[in-house]
C-alpha positions as a Markdown table, in Angstrom:
| # | Residue | x | y | z |
|---|---|---|---|---|
| 1 | Met | -15.9 | 31.8 | -2.5 |
| 2 | Lys | -19.3 | 32.7 | -5.4 |
| 3 | Met | -15.9 | 33.6 | -7.7 |
| 4 | Arg | -14.6 | 29.9 | -6.9 |
| 5 | Phe | -18.1 | 27.8 | -7.2 |
| 6 | Leu | -18.7 | 29.8 | -10.6 |
| 7 | Lys | -14.8 | 29.0 | -12.2 |
| 8 | Val | -15.5 | 25.5 | -11.7 |
| 9 | Thr | -19.3 | 25.5 | -12.4 |
| 10 | Leu | -18.6 | 26.8 | -16.0 |
| 11 | Leu | -16.2 | 24.1 | -16.6 |
| 12 | Ser | -18.6 | 21.5 | -15.3 |
| 13 | Cys | -21.0 | 23.2 | -18.0 |
| 14 | Gly | -18.5 | 22.7 | -20.4 |
| 15 | Leu | -18.6 | 19.2 | -19.8 |
| 16 | Gly | -22.6 | 19.2 | -19.5 |
| 17 | Thr | -22.4 | 20.5 | -23.2 |
| 18 | Ala | -20.1 | 18.6 | -24.9 |
| 19 | Ala | -17.1 | 17.3 | -23.7 |
| 20 | Phe | -13.3 | 17.1 | -25.6 |
| 21 | Ala | -11.3 | 18.1 | -23.4 |
| 22 | Gln | -8.6 | 15.8 | -20.9 |
| 23 | Gln | -11.7 | 13.6 | -18.7 |
| 24 | Asp | -9.3 | 11.1 | -17.0 |
| 25 | Met | -8.0 | 12.2 | -13.3 |
| 26 | Ser | -4.8 | 13.3 | -12.8 |
| 27 | Leu | -2.5 | 11.7 | -10.0 |
| 28 | Thr | 0.8 | 12.3 | -8.3 |
| 29 | His | 1.0 | 8.6 | -7.2 |
| 30 | Phe | 0.2 | 7.8 | -10.9 |
| 31 | Ile | 3.6 | 5.1 | -9.8 |
| 32 | Tyr | 1.1 | 3.3 | -8.0 |
| 33 | Asn | -1.5 | 3.3 | -10.5 |
| 34 | Lys | -0.5 | 2.0 | -13.7 |
| 35 | Met | -2.8 | -0.6 | -14.1 |
| 36 | Thr | -6.0 | 1.6 | -14.8 |
| 37 | Leu | -4.0 | 3.4 | -17.4 |
| 38 | Asn | -2.3 | 0.3 | -18.7 |
| 39 | Pro | -3.8 | -3.1 | -18.3 |
| 40 | Gly | -0.2 | -4.8 | -19.7 |
| 41 | Glu | 0.8 | -4.1 | -16.4 |
| 42 | Thr | -1.3 | -6.1 | -14.2 |
| 43 | Gly | -0.2 | -8.8 | -11.8 |
| 44 | Leu | 3.4 | -8.3 | -13.7 |
| 45 | Asp | 4.6 | -7.9 | -10.3 |
| 46 | Glu | 5.1 | -10.7 | -7.7 |
| 47 | Gly | 2.0 | -11.1 | -5.2 |
| 48 | Ile | -1.7 | -10.0 | -4.6 |
| 49 | Cys | -1.7 | -6.3 | -3.7 |
| 50 | Ala | -4.6 | -3.6 | -3.1 |
| 51 | Thr | -3.8 | 0.3 | -3.4 |
| 52 | Thr | -6.4 | 3.3 | -2.8 |
| 53 | Ile | -5.7 | 6.2 | -3.2 |
| 54 | Tyr | -7.4 | 9.3 | -2.4 |
| 55 | Arg | -7.2 | 13.2 | -4.1 |
| 56 | Asn | -8.8 | 16.4 | -3.1 |
| 57 | Gln | -7.4 | 19.1 | -5.6 |
| 58 | Trp | -7.8 | 22.6 | -5.6 |
| 59 | Asp | -8.0 | 22.6 | -1.7 |
| 60 | Lys | -11.3 | 25.1 | -0.6 |
| 61 | Val | -12.2 | 25.7 | -4.4 |
| 62 | Asn | -15.9 | 24.5 | -4.4 |
| 63 | Gly | -17.0 | 22.3 | -6.5 |
| 64 | Ala | -13.3 | 21.1 | -7.5 |
| 65 | Pro | -12.2 | 17.7 | -8.6 |
| 66 | Asn | -12.4 | 14.9 | -5.9 |
| 67 | Ser | -10.9 | 11.8 | -7.2 |
| 68 | Ala | -10.3 | 8.0 | -5.3 |
| 69 | Ile | -9.1 | 5.0 | -6.7 |
| 70 | Leu | -8.9 | 1.0 | -5.6 |
| 71 | Asn | -7.0 | -1.1 | -7.2 |
| 72 | Leu | -7.0 | -5.2 | -6.7 |
| 73 | Glu | -4.2 | -7.4 | -8.7 |
| 74 | Ala | -2.5 | -10.5 | -8.5 |
| 75 | Asn | 0.3 | -12.4 | -10.0 |
| 76 | Met | -1.4 | -16.1 | -11.2 |
| 77 | Asn | 1.5 | -17.6 | -12.7 |
| 78 | Arg | 1.3 | -20.4 | -10.0 |
| 79 | Phe | -1.8 | -21.2 | -11.4 |
| 80 | Phe | -1.8 | -20.1 | -14.9 |
| 81 | Pro | -0.1 | -17.3 | -17.4 |
| 82 | Gly | -1.3 | -14.0 | -16.5 |
| 83 | Gly | -2.4 | -11.6 | -13.7 |
| 84 | Val | -5.4 | -10.4 | -12.9 |
| 85 | Gly | -7.2 | -7.0 | -11.0 |
| 86 | Leu | -10.0 | -5.0 | -10.3 |
| 87 | Ser | -10.0 | -1.3 | -11.0 |
| 88 | Phe | -12.6 | 0.7 | -10.0 |
| 89 | Tyr | -12.3 | 4.8 | -9.6 |
| 90 | His | -14.6 | 7.8 | -8.9 |
| 91 | Asp | -13.9 | 11.2 | -10.0 |
| 92 | Glu | -15.9 | 13.9 | -9.0 |
| 93 | Ile | -16.1 | 17.6 | -10.6 |
| 94 | Gly | -18.6 | 20.4 | -10.4 |
| 95 | Phe | -21.9 | 18.9 | -11.3 |
| 96 | Val | -20.2 | 16.2 | -12.8 |
| 97 | Arg | -19.3 | 12.6 | -11.7 |
| 98 | Gln | -17.6 | 9.5 | -13.2 |
| 99 | Asn | -17.3 | 6.0 | -11.5 |
| 100 | Asn | -15.2 | 3.3 | -13.3 |
| 101 | Leu | -15.3 | -0.2 | -12.9 |
| 102 | Leu | -12.6 | -2.8 | -14.9 |
| 103 | Leu | -11.5 | -6.2 | -14.9 |
| 104 | Asn | -8.1 | -6.6 | -16.5 |
| 105 | Tyr | -6.1 | -9.1 | -18.2 |
| 106 | Ser | -2.2 | -9.8 | -18.8 |
| 107 | Tyr | -1.2 | -12.6 | -20.3 |
| 108 | Pro | 2.7 | -12.2 | -19.9 |
| 109 | Leu | 5.5 | -13.3 | -22.6 |
| 110 | Glu | 8.8 | -13.8 | -21.5 |
| 111 | Ile | 11.5 | -11.8 | -24.1 |
| 112 | Ser | 15.2 | -13.8 | -23.3 |
| 113 | Gly | 17.7 | -10.8 | -22.3 |
| 114 | Val | 14.8 | -8.1 | -22.2 |
| 115 | Gly | 12.2 | -8.9 | -19.6 |
| 116 | Thr | 8.7 | -9.6 | -19.9 |
| 117 | Leu | 5.7 | -7.7 | -21.5 |
| 118 | Gly | 2.5 | -7.8 | -20.8 |
| 119 | Leu | -0.5 | -7.5 | -23.3 |
| 120 | Gly | -3.1 | -6.6 | -21.3 |
| 121 | Leu | -6.9 | -5.7 | -21.9 |
| 122 | Gly | -9.6 | -4.5 | -19.4 |
| 123 | Leu | -13.2 | -4.7 | -19.7 |
| 124 | Gly | -16.1 | -2.9 | -17.6 |
| 125 | Ile | -18.4 | -0.3 | -17.2 |
| 126 | Gln | -18.6 | 3.9 | -17.4 |
| 127 | Asn | -20.6 | 5.5 | -15.3 |
| 128 | Met | -21.2 | 9.2 | -15.7 |
| 129 | Gly | -24.2 | 11.7 | -14.4 |
| 130 | Met | -24.6 | 15.4 | -14.1 |
| 131 | Ser | -27.0 | 16.7 | -11.1 |
| 132 | Pro | -27.2 | 20.1 | -12.1 |
| 133 | Thr | -28.7 | 23.2 | -9.6 |
| 134 | Trp | -29.1 | 26.1 | -11.4 |
| 135 | Glu | -30.6 | 29.4 | -10.0 |
| 136 | Pro | -31.9 | 31.5 | -13.2 |
| 137 | Pro | -33.5 | 34.8 | -12.9 |
| 138 | Ser | -37.2 | 34.0 | -11.3 |
| 139 | Thr | -38.7 | 35.7 | -14.5 |
| 140 | Leu | -36.8 | 33.6 | -17.0 |
| 141 | Asn | -36.1 | 30.0 | -17.8 |
| 142 | Asp | -32.6 | 29.9 | -19.3 |
| 143 | Pro | -33.1 | 27.3 | -22.2 |
| 144 | Thr | -29.5 | 26.8 | -22.7 |
| 145 | Leu | -28.7 | 25.2 | -19.4 |
| 146 | Pro | -28.5 | 21.5 | -19.0 |
| 147 | Val | -30.4 | 19.3 | -17.3 |
| 148 | Gly | -28.9 | 16.3 | -15.5 |
| 149 | Phe | -28.3 | 13.1 | -17.1 |
| 150 | Ser | -27.3 | 9.2 | -16.3 |
| 151 | Gly | -26.2 | 6.5 | -17.9 |
| 152 | Thr | -23.9 | 3.7 | -18.0 |
| 153 | Lys | -22.0 | 2.2 | -21.0 |
| 154 | Phe | -19.3 | -0.4 | -21.7 |
| 155 | Asp | -15.8 | 0.5 | -21.4 |
| 156 | Leu | -13.0 | -0.8 | -22.6 |
| 157 | Asn | -9.3 | -0.2 | -22.3 |
| 158 | Phe | -5.7 | -1.6 | -24.0 |
| 159 | Gly | -1.8 | -1.8 | -23.1 |
| 160 | Leu | 1.5 | -3.4 | -23.9 |
| 161 | Tyr | 3.7 | -3.3 | -20.6 |
| 162 | Leu | 7.6 | -3.8 | -20.7 |
| 163 | Lys | 9.2 | -4.8 | -17.3 |
| 164 | Gly | 12.7 | -5.1 | -18.5 |
| 165 | Asp | 15.4 | -7.2 | -16.4 |
| 166 | Ala | 17.9 | -4.0 | -15.9 |
| 167 | Gly | 15.7 | -2.4 | -13.9 |
| 168 | Tyr | 13.5 | -0.2 | -16.5 |
| 169 | Tyr | 9.6 | -0.4 | -17.7 |
| 170 | Val | 8.3 | 1.1 | -20.1 |
| 171 | Gly | 4.3 | 1.1 | -21.2 |
| 172 | Leu | 1.8 | 2.4 | -24.4 |
| 173 | Ser | -1.5 | 1.8 | -23.8 |
| 174 | Ser | -5.3 | 3.3 | -24.4 |
| 175 | Thr | -8.4 | 3.9 | -22.3 |
| 176 | His | -12.1 | 4.5 | -23.0 |
| 177 | Leu | -11.7 | 3.1 | -26.8 |
| 178 | Pro | -15.5 | 2.8 | -27.2 |
| 179 | Gln | -16.3 | 6.5 | -26.9 |
| 180 | Ser | -19.3 | 6.3 | -25.6 |
| 181 | Ile | -22.1 | 9.3 | -25.9 |
| 182 | Phe | -24.1 | 10.0 | -23.0 |
| 183 | Val | -27.2 | 12.0 | -23.5 |
| 184 | Ser | -30.0 | 13.3 | -21.6 |
| 185 | Asn | -33.7 | 13.6 | -21.8 |
| 186 | Gly | -34.0 | 17.2 | -22.1 |
| 187 | Ser | -35.3 | 19.3 | -24.9 |
| 188 | Leu | -35.7 | 22.8 | -26.1 |
| 189 | Val | -39.3 | 22.5 | -26.3 |
| 190 | Asn | -39.8 | 22.0 | -22.3 |
| 191 | Gly | -37.4 | 24.8 | -21.4 |
| 192 | Ala | -34.5 | 22.8 | -20.6 |
| 193 | Ala | -31.4 | 22.0 | -23.0 |
| 194 | Ala | -30.6 | 18.6 | -24.4 |
| 195 | Ser | -26.9 | 17.8 | -22.4 |
| 196 | Thr | -24.3 | 15.3 | -23.8 |
| 197 | Phe | -20.7 | 14.1 | -22.5 |
| 198 | Asn | -19.1 | 12.6 | -24.9 |
| 199 | Val | -16.0 | 10.3 | -23.7 |
| 200 | Val | -13.1 | 10.6 | -25.8 |
| 201 | Arg | -10.2 | 8.3 | -26.6 |
| 202 | His | -7.1 | 8.7 | -24.2 |
| 203 | Tyr | -3.5 | 7.2 | -25.1 |
| 204 | Tyr | -0.9 | 6.9 | -22.1 |
| 205 | Leu | 2.9 | 6.6 | -22.8 |
| 206 | Met | 4.5 | 5.9 | -19.5 |
| 207 | Gly | 8.5 | 5.3 | -18.3 |
| 208 | Gly | 11.2 | 4.9 | -15.9 |
| 209 | Tyr | 14.2 | 3.7 | -14.8 |
| 210 | Lys | 15.6 | 3.0 | -11.0 |
| 211 | Tyr | 19.7 | 3.6 | -10.0 |
| 212 | Lys | 20.1 | 1.3 | -7.3 |
| 213 | Asp | 22.8 | 1.6 | -4.8 |
| 214 | Ile | 23.5 | 5.2 | -5.9 |
| 215 | Val | 24.1 | 6.5 | -2.5 |
| 216 | Thr | 24.7 | 4.1 | 0.4 |
| 217 | Asp | 21.5 | 2.6 | 1.2 |
| 218 | Gly | 19.7 | 4.6 | -1.5 |
| 219 | Asp | 18.1 | 4.0 | -4.8 |
| 220 | Leu | 17.5 | 7.1 | -7.2 |
| 221 | Glu | 14.1 | 6.4 | -9.2 |
| 222 | Gly | 13.1 | 8.2 | -12.4 |
| 223 | Asn | 9.5 | 8.1 | -14.4 |
| 224 | Val | 7.3 | 9.9 | -17.0 |
| 225 | Leu | 4.0 | 10.0 | -18.0 |
| 226 | Leu | 2.5 | 11.2 | -20.9 |
| 227 | Arg | -1.4 | 11.9 | -21.6 |
| 228 | Thr | -3.4 | 13.3 | -24.7 |
| 229 | Asp | -6.7 | 12.9 | -26.4 |
| 230 | Met | -5.5 | 14.4 | -29.7 |
| 231 | Val | -6.3 | 17.2 | -28.1 |
| 232 | Lys | -4.9 | 18.5 | -25.2 |
| 233 | Phe | -1.2 | 16.9 | -24.2 |
| 234 | Ser | 0.2 | 17.1 | -20.8 |
| 235 | Ala | 2.8 | 15.2 | -18.9 |
| 236 | Asp | 4.3 | 14.0 | -15.3 |
| 237 | Leu | 7.9 | 14.1 | -14.5 |
| 238 | Asn | 8.4 | 12.6 | -11.4 |
| 239 | Ala | 12.1 | 11.5 | -9.6 |
| 240 | Arg | 12.4 | 10.3 | -5.9 |
| 241 | Phe | 14.8 | 8.6 | -3.4 |
| 242 | Ile | 14.3 | 5.9 | -1.6 |
| 243 | Trp | 15.8 | 4.3 | 1.4 |
| 244 | Lys | 16.6 | 0.9 | 1.7 |
| 245 | Asn | 13.3 | 0.1 | 0.0 |
| 246 | Met | 11.6 | 1.4 | 3.5 |
| 247 | Ala | 10.7 | 5.0 | 2.7 |
| 248 | Tyr | 10.9 | 7.5 | 0.1 |
| 249 | Gly | 10.6 | 11.1 | -1.0 |
| 250 | Gly | 10.5 | 12.9 | -4.1 |
| 251 | Leu | 9.2 | 15.9 | -6.7 |
| 252 | Thr | 6.9 | 15.5 | -9.6 |
| 253 | Tyr | 6.8 | 18.2 | -12.1 |
| 254 | Arg | 2.5 | 18.4 | -13.4 |
| 255 | Thr | 2.9 | 20.3 | -17.0 |
| 256 | Ser | 0.4 | 23.6 | -16.7 |
| 257 | Asp | -0.8 | 22.4 | -13.3 |
| 258 | Ala | 1.6 | 22.3 | -10.1 |
| 259 | Val | 5.0 | 21.4 | -8.6 |
| 260 | Ala | 4.0 | 18.7 | -6.1 |
| 261 | Ile | 6.2 | 17.1 | -3.2 |
| 262 | Met | 5.8 | 13.8 | -2.2 |
| 263 | Leu | 6.6 | 11.4 | 0.5 |
| 264 | Gly | 6.1 | 7.6 | 2.0 |
| 265 | Ala | 7.0 | 5.0 | 4.5 |
| 266 | Met | 7.2 | 1.7 | 4.4 |
| 267 | Pro | 6.2 | 1.5 | 8.5 |
| 268 | Leu | 6.2 | -2.2 | 8.8 |
| 269 | Lys | 9.3 | -3.1 | 7.4 |
| 270 | Ile | 10.8 | -0.1 | 9.6 |
| 271 | Met | 9.4 | -1.6 | 12.9 |
| 272 | Asn | 10.0 | -5.1 | 11.8 |
| 273 | Gly | 12.9 | -5.2 | 9.0 |
| 274 | Pro | 13.4 | -6.2 | 5.4 |
| 275 | Gly | 11.1 | -9.3 | 5.9 |
| 276 | Ala | 8.0 | -7.5 | 7.2 |
| 277 | Pro | 4.9 | -7.4 | 4.9 |
| 278 | Asp | 5.0 | -4.7 | 2.5 |
| 279 | Leu | 2.8 | -2.2 | 3.8 |
| 280 | Thr | 3.3 | 1.9 | 2.0 |
| 281 | Val | 1.9 | 5.1 | 3.2 |
| 282 | Gly | 2.1 | 8.2 | 1.1 |
| 283 | Tyr | 1.3 | 11.4 | 1.0 |
| 284 | Ser | 2.0 | 14.1 | -1.8 |
| 285 | Tyr | 1.2 | 18.1 | -1.4 |
| 286 | Asp | 0.5 | 20.0 | -5.1 |
| 287 | Ile | 1.7 | 23.5 | -5.1 |
| 288 | Thr | -0.9 | 24.8 | -7.7 |
| 289 | Ile | 0.8 | 26.6 | -11.2 |
| 290 | Asn | -2.0 | 27.4 | -12.8 |
| 291 | Lys | -5.0 | 30.2 | -12.8 |
| 292 | Phe | -6.5 | 28.8 | -9.7 |
| 293 | Ser | -3.6 | 29.5 | -8.2 |
| 294 | Asn | -5.0 | 32.2 | -6.2 |
| 295 | Ile | -7.5 | 30.7 | -5.0 |
| 296 | Ser | -6.3 | 27.3 | -4.2 |
| 297 | Arg | -4.6 | 26.1 | -1.3 |
| 298 | Gly | -2.8 | 23.1 | -3.1 |
| 299 | Ser | -4.1 | 19.7 | -3.9 |
| 300 | His | -4.0 | 16.4 | -1.2 |
| 301 | Glu | -3.4 | 12.8 | -2.1 |
| 302 | Ile | -2.9 | 10.1 | 0.5 |
| 303 | Leu | -1.9 | 6.3 | -0.7 |
| 304 | Leu | -2.3 | 3.0 | 1.1 |
| 305 | Lys | -0.6 | -0.1 | -0.5 |
| 306 | Tyr | -1.2 | -3.7 | 0.7 |
| 307 | Cys | 0.5 | -6.5 | -0.9 |
| 308 | Tyr | 0.7 | -10.3 | 0.2 |
| 309 | Tyr | 3.3 | -13.0 | -1.1 |
| 310 | Leu | 2.0 | -16.4 | -1.8 |
| 311 | Pro | 4.8 | -18.7 | 0.5 |
| 312 | Pro | 6.6 | -20.7 | -1.8 |
| 313 | Ile | 5.5 | -24.0 | -3.1 |
| 314 | Pro | 7.3 | -26.4 | -0.7 |
| 315 | Ile | 9.9 | -29.2 | -2.7 |
| 316 | Gln | 8.4 | -32.9 | -2.6 |
| 317 | Lys | 11.1 | -35.6 | -1.4 |
| 318 | Ser | 10.5 | -39.0 | -1.6 |
| 319 | Lys | 12.7 | -41.7 | 0.2 |
| 320 | His | 13.2 | -45.3 | -0.9 |
| 321 | Pro | 15.5 | -48.1 | 1.7 |
| 322 | Arg | 17.3 | -48.9 | -1.5 |
| 323 | Trp | 18.7 | -44.9 | -2.1 |
| 324 | Leu | 19.9 | -44.7 | 1.4 |
């Protein structure tokens, strides 16, 4: 158990002194978290939707990442052009925690014969903090151990997202454009090392296509997410089978990390038919394939999404005796 905690603690120390590796969370249900990565996708689909995802990574490893998101978005074309959304996510690994809150807006451009291109911007704040608890030898203080810190900085995301008329989508985006730097108050004078956290810019390319009616009452969907911070690159490849838009099952492969099984259903539609409210419940289990595979029991992820669709605007009709 101590070895498990030591490995994650060393990772946290690396983040506390100077972080230049990928810092954004990884989710198996990334297809339900597009707005967080690409604000251009905000509100392009009809309805008002709320999505929450919880991820417990590397189960039974002390200090392993735990992540949660809450996204609220709405198509506002009935009132003014565009979609608006609010995205909050929390990520914690070892001694380091991160909270992000972003207000997203996407302006839709209709491209004849192609689809809708969303131009998106996300404005918000990013809060970073570290609260280490060290146990050095009682007779010595190690000045290289970083001290705790906490701070809040401005954050900015930008994205382009094309929703094609032929059933495909493609998006290009970047997060954490300001590349904020968080610095603690420690110093070598008082025996504590000053620690910094460098937030790096991330770049994402996503895409997917749905093959409709590939079998009776079933569609096959393929999705891909590529991410890089110009130091490290990783990719998520997903394929899932969707039955009557009421249930799905699929597989996800994340390079150098995991192979995941995902299952989901829309229980209200199963019970009450296609016209029922759009509630999605999903679960995924990641089988770890990296160096943590010998101590991790895999990763668990739970998804809940609910969408409400406004009724159509009634058509006003007038009658006149002369027109009867």
